[in-house]
Each structure stands twice: as structure tokens, then as C-alpha cells.
Phi, psi and omega in degrees: 000137180281154180290139178296151178277336179224157177224158168243125180256129178264134179212116175272146181225156174295154175297147181123203188283340185303315183299315179294320179296316179296312182302311182298316182295319179298320178289314180300324181281357180075018179269341179222143175280326184203145174226126174260138176255123178245096181285166173086014177283137174249121182250140174241130185202157174278132175209124177051046173082006180229158170270124182253158174227125181223142169276129186221174171245132179263130173261131171252110190252120179263125183205202179231158177302328180296334182263354187301315182298313179293321178298314179299316180297319180294319176300317180301324181284332184266333192281138180281345180283147175298321181226086182288150173287125172221100183235119180264130179245125179292144175267118183267353178182176180157183178296118186305317182295323178293315180295325173298319178297317178302310182299315182290331180291330181254352184292329182283349181283151181298144177092000179272000000 
């Protein structure tokens, strides 16, 4: 199977300013073409031997596989969580012009 040309990266953040700061920085740094903030997510997860429940904001980050390593590293430096969620999902199709825009938006950044 060939590598996808675009990816959507999922990243949950605590409610508040952190999600917006991360989203804006990823776009400004050329690591993401677009980031959507979806507030009001309730997450349930295992952490340090307990099941936790947290209200969070989900970021949907559009980028490319070539930018994933740098994008992940940047999230780690910006994110308040000890272990932030960074899950890349391949895009198997979509509006060709939009996917071209995603690729061109992050192509000019170093490391692409």
C-alpha cells in the first residue's frame, strides 16, 4: 500500500487556552494546513492505574506524513499533558483541490 498524501492528526487538549495556542502555532509553523477545535469532548482513559474522566477539546489537524515527526515533536513541546494524544489517521480520499491545498500549505516548511 502506498503512503497517504495527507493525514488527519487527533490531539486532545484540556479545556481552556492550550488548544487554541497549539492550533495556531502548528499552522504558523507550517506543520499543519488547518486545525479544527472541537470543544466539549468527554474522554475516559486509563492513567496511573485508574480510569479517568476529563472534559477536553479535540484538535483535528490536517497535514502530511512528511510533517508528522516534526508536528509530533512540536505538540510535545507545547502541550501541558505529560503524554499528549497524537494519533495520525491516513486520508484515503477527498476533494482533490482541498488535499492539494493541504500538501502545498505544509510543503514550504523545512523538512518536507
